[in-house]
C-alpha positions as CSV (number, residue, x, y, z in Angstrom):
1,M,0.0,0.0,0.0
2,K,2.9,2.3,0.7
3,E,4.1,1.9,-2.9
4,A,0.6,2.8,-4.2
5,I,0.5,5.9,-2.0
6,K,3.9,7.0,-3.3
7,Y,3.0,6.4,-6.9
8,M,-0.3,8.4,-6.5
9,I,1.5,11.3,-4.9
10,I,4.0,11.4,-7.8
11,S,1.1,11.3,-10.2
12,A,-0.7,14.1,-8.5
13,L,2.5,16.3,-8.4
14,A,3.1,15.6,-12.1
15,F,-0.5,16.7,-13.0
16,T,-0.1,19.7,-10.8
17,F,3.1,21.0,-12.5
18,M,1.6,20.4,-15.9
19,N,-1.4,22.5,-14.9
20,A,0.9,25.2,-13.5
21,F,3.0,25.4,-16.7
22,V,-0.2,25.6,-18.8
23,K,-1.3,28.5,-16.7
24,S,2.2,30.2,-17.1
25,L,1.9,30.0,-20.9
26,D,-1.0,32.4,-21.1
27,H,0.5,34.2,-24.1
28,F,0.3,31.1,-26.3
29,S,-2.9,30.0,-27.9
30,V,-4.6,26.9,-26.3
31,Y,-4.1,25.0,-29.6
32,Q,-0.4,25.6,-29.5
33,I,-0.3,24.3,-25.9
34,V,-2.3,21.2,-26.9
35,F,0.1,20.6,-29.8
36,F,3.2,20.7,-27.5
37,R,1.4,18.7,-24.8
38,S,0.8,16.0,-27.4
39,I,4.2,16.1,-29.0
40,G,5.9,15.7,-25.7
41,S,4.1,12.5,-24.9
42,L,4.7,11.0,-28.3
43,F,8.4,10.9,-27.4
44,F,7.5,8.1,-24.9
45,T,4.5,6.3,-26.6
46,L,5.9,5.8,-30.1
47,P,9.3,4.3,-29.0
48,F,7.4,2.0,-26.5
49,L,5.1,0.6,-29.2
50,L,7.9,0.2,-31.8
51,K,10.2,-1.5,-29.3
52,N,7.5,-3.9,-28.2
53,K,6.3,-4.5,-31.7
54,I,2.8,-3.4,-30.9
55,S,0.7,-2.3,-33.9
56,L,0.3,1.5,-34.0
57,L,-3.1,1.1,-35.8
58,G,-4.8,-0.9,-33.0
59,N,-7.9,-3.0,-33.4
60,K,-10.9,-0.9,-32.7
61,K,-9.9,2.0,-34.9
62,G,-13.3,3.8,-34.9
63,L,-13.5,3.8,-31.1
64,L,-9.9,4.8,-30.8
65,I,-10.5,7.8,-33.0
66,M,-13.7,8.7,-31.1
67,R,-11.9,8.4,-27.7
68,S,-9.1,10.7,-29.1
69,I,-11.6,13.4,-30.3
70,F,-13.4,13.3,-27.0
71,G,-10.1,13.6,-25.2
72,L,-8.9,16.4,-27.4
73,I,-12.1,18.5,-26.8
74,S,-11.9,17.8,-23.0
75,M,-8.2,18.8,-22.8
76,T,-8.6,21.9,-24.9
77,L,-11.6,23.2,-22.8
78,F,-9.8,22.4,-19.6
79,F,-6.7,24.3,-20.7
80,L,-9.0,27.2,-21.7
81,S,-10.7,27.1,-18.3
82,I,-7.3,27.6,-16.5
83,K,-6.9,30.9,-18.3
84,Y,-10.1,32.2,-16.7
85,I,-10.4,30.7,-13.2
86,A,-8.1,29.4,-10.5
87,M,-6.4,26.2,-11.2
88,G,-7.7,24.3,-8.2
89,T,-11.3,25.3,-9.1
90,A,-10.8,24.1,-12.7
91,V,-9.3,20.8,-11.6
92,S,-12.1,20.2,-9.1
93,I,-14.8,20.7,-11.7
94,R,-13.0,18.6,-14.3
95,Y,-13.0,15.8,-11.7
96,I,-16.8,15.4,-11.9
97,G,-16.2,13.6,-15.2
98,P,-16.8,10.2,-13.6
99,I,-20.3,11.4,-12.6
100,F,-21.1,12.1,-16.3
101,A,-19.5,8.7,-17.1
102,A,-21.9,7.1,-14.7
103,F,-24.9,8.7,-16.4
104,F,-23.6,7.7,-19.8
105,A,-23.0,4.1,-18.6
106,L,-26.5,4.0,-17.3
107,L,-27.9,5.2,-20.6
108,F,-25.7,3.4,-23.1
109,L,-24.2,0.4,-21.3
110,K,-27.2,-0.3,-19.0
111,E,-24.9,-0.3,-16.0
112,K,-26.5,0.1,-12.6
113,I,-25.8,2.9,-10.1
114,K,-26.2,2.2,-6.4
115,P,-28.9,4.5,-4.8
116,I,-26.4,6.0,-2.3
117,Q,-24.2,7.1,-5.3
118,W,-27.0,9.5,-6.4
119,L,-26.6,11.3,-3.0
120,F,-22.8,11.6,-3.5
121,F,-23.3,12.9,-7.1
122,L,-25.7,15.5,-5.7
123,I,-23.1,16.6,-3.1
124,A,-20.5,17.1,-5.9
125,F,-23.0,19.0,-8.0
126,I,-24.0,21.2,-5.1
127,G,-20.2,22.0,-4.8
128,V,-20.3,23.2,-8.5
129,L,-23.4,25.3,-7.8
130,V,-21.7,26.9,-4.8
131,L,-18.8,27.8,-7.0
132,K,-21.0,29.2,-9.7
133,G,-23.6,30.9,-7.6
134,F,-21.8,32.3,-4.5
135,D,-18.3,33.1,-5.7
136,T,-18.8,36.4,-7.4
137,E,-15.1,36.7,-8.1
138,M,-15.3,33.8,-10.6
139,E,-15.7,34.2,-14.3
140,I,-18.6,32.1,-15.5
141,K,-16.8,31.4,-18.8
142,G,-14.1,29.5,-17.0
143,I,-16.7,27.4,-15.1
144,V,-18.6,26.6,-18.3
145,F,-15.4,25.5,-20.1
146,A,-14.4,23.2,-17.1
147,L,-17.9,21.7,-16.9
148,I,-18.1,20.9,-20.6
149,S,-14.6,19.5,-20.3
150,A,-15.9,17.2,-17.5
151,V,-18.8,16.0,-19.8
152,F,-16.2,14.9,-22.4
153,V,-14.1,13.2,-19.7
154,G,-17.2,11.1,-19.1
155,L,-17.5,10.3,-22.8
156,V,-13.8,9.3,-22.8
157,Y,-14.3,6.9,-19.9
158,I,-17.3,5.2,-21.7
159,T,-15.3,4.9,-24.9
160,I,-12.3,3.4,-23.1
161,R,-14.7,0.9,-21.5
162,K,-16.1,0.0,-24.9
163,I,-12.5,-0.6,-26.2
164,G,-11.9,-2.8,-23.2
165,G,-8.9,-5.1,-23.5
166,E,-8.9,-5.2,-27.3
167,D,-6.2,-2.6,-27.5
168,H,-3.0,-1.9,-25.4
169,P,-3.4,1.2,-23.2
170,V,-0.4,2.8,-24.8
171,V,-2.0,2.4,-28.2
172,V,-5.1,4.3,-26.9
173,V,-2.9,7.1,-25.5
174,N,-0.8,7.2,-28.7
175,Y,-3.9,7.6,-30.9
176,F,-5.0,10.5,-28.6
177,M,-1.6,12.2,-28.8
178,I,-1.2,11.9,-32.6
179,I,-4.7,13.2,-33.3
180,S,-4.3,16.0,-30.7
181,A,-0.9,17.0,-32.2
182,V,-2.2,17.1,-35.8
183,I,-5.5,19.0,-35.0
184,G,-3.9,21.2,-32.4
185,G,-1.0,22.0,-34.7
186,V,-3.3,22.9,-37.6
187,L,-5.5,25.1,-35.5
188,A,-2.5,26.8,-33.9
189,I,-1.1,28.0,-37.3
190,N,-2.9,31.3,-37.5
191,D,-2.0,32.4,-33.9
192,W,1.4,30.7,-33.7
193,V,3.9,32.3,-31.4
194,N,7.5,31.2,-31.7
195,P,8.8,30.0,-28.3
196,V,11.9,31.7,-27.0
197,G,14.6,30.2,-24.8
198,K,13.2,28.4,-21.8
199,E,9.7,28.4,-23.3
200,W,10.7,25.5,-25.5
201,L,11.6,23.5,-22.4
202,V,8.4,24.4,-20.6
203,L,6.2,23.6,-23.6
204,L,7.8,20.2,-24.3
205,S,7.7,19.4,-20.6
206,L,3.9,19.4,-20.7
207,G,3.9,16.1,-22.5
208,V,6.6,14.7,-20.1
209,F,4.6,15.6,-17.0
210,G,1.4,14.4,-18.6
211,Y,2.9,11.0,-19.5
212,F,4.4,10.3,-16.1
213,A,1.3,11.5,-14.3
214,Q,-0.7,8.8,-16.2
215,L,2.0,6.2,-15.8
216,Y,2.2,6.5,-12.0
217,M,-1.5,6.7,-11.6
218,T,-1.8,3.4,-13.4
219,K,1.0,2.0,-11.2
220,A,-0.7,3.1,-8.1
221,M,-4.0,1.4,-9.1
222,Q,-2.1,-1.8,-9.8
223,A,-0.2,-1.7,-6.5
224,G,-3.1,-1.1,-4.1
225,E,-6.8,-1.5,-3.5
226,T,-8.7,0.8,-5.9
227,N,-11.2,2.1,-3.2
228,Q,-8.2,3.0,-1.0
229,V,-5.9,4.5,-3.7
230,A,-8.4,6.2,-6.1
231,P,-9.4,9.0,-3.6
232,L,-5.7,10.0,-3.4
233,K,-5.8,11.3,-6.9
234,Y,-7.7,14.3,-5.5
235,L,-4.4,15.3,-3.9
236,E,-4.0,17.1,-7.3
237,V,-6.7,19.6,-6.2
238,I,-4.8,20.4,-3.0
239,F,-1.4,20.6,-4.7
240,T,-2.8,22.8,-7.5
241,M,-4.4,25.1,-5.0
242,I,-1.1,25.5,-3.1
243,I,0.9,26.2,-6.3
244,G,-1.8,28.6,-7.4
245,L,-1.6,30.5,-4.2
246,F,2.1,30.9,-4.0
247,W,3.1,30.9,-7.7
248,F,0.2,32.9,-9.3
249,G,-1.2,34.7,-6.3
250,E,-4.6,33.0,-7.0
251,I,-7.3,33.9,-4.4
252,Y,-9.8,31.4,-3.0
253,T,-12.8,32.8,-1.3
254,I,-14.6,30.9,1.5
255,W,-17.3,29.9,-1.1
256,S,-14.8,28.6,-3.6
257,V,-13.1,26.5,-0.9
258,L,-16.5,25.2,0.3
259,G,-17.5,24.3,-3.3
260,I,-14.2,22.5,-3.9
261,L,-14.5,20.6,-0.6
262,L,-18.1,19.4,-1.5
263,I,-16.9,18.3,-5.0
264,V,-14.0,16.3,-3.6
265,L,-16.1,14.8,-0.7
266,G,-18.9,13.7,-3.1
267,L,-16.4,12.1,-5.6
268,T,-14.4,10.4,-2.8
269,L,-17.5,8.9,-1.2
270,N,-18.6,7.7,-4.7
271,V,-15.3,6.0,-5.4
272,V,-15.2,4.2,-2.1
273,T,-18.8,3.1,-2.3
274,K,-18.6,2.0,-5.9
275,K,-15.6,-0.2,-5.4
276,K,-16.9,-2.0,-2.2
């Protein structure tokens, strides 16, 4: 269990630094950031697949493309939301993606939801409403971007579930990164800003942090009980709030803290209950 906790902390820190670097690159278009985020991860996924002689094309090509498009939309909207609202708030709202996934699973996969889970979903949604309705400092545009991003996170989860074990996880990620790099790169052309000096390092590091964040989250899930380990991923919210406070001078009102706490509480209770 100690290994699992260590892996999840590393994962949460990697996600946190990726979020912080995205925030710091506010003079670059979101599409250019998506492009570099994707290119950085391809340095890891492509060599892995080639070394292990795993087909780059995969088996369920239609679903792989669909998952990639959903992921691209979610990532783009999340990066956009960070430009308008505090990072901790954006991360918290994005994390309600599993709630949307549960709704989609109920509709499309006919999966069952325990009655108590509806209560936990409600707690998380009340948290979003508290953020939206009581924190007058917050830009509504950023909340809307983060919410729609969470909806597409839910669609990503459902699509991955449909892919199942038919394709290697790295094939799934590789598709996502290639499609994101191509579309992000094309959309970035009109507003392209040439990076200078350390900006190259920061932009390329987005993919490195993103890759290792996913890798260590997977390792943590494999090393410990899911219902004990999964709630630890919400450490990203705490780490991101701390970085936001000290690095960017972000301000969290009592209402925003309460909203974030309700979201994390609802999601944590849902994970623990679901996996029992």
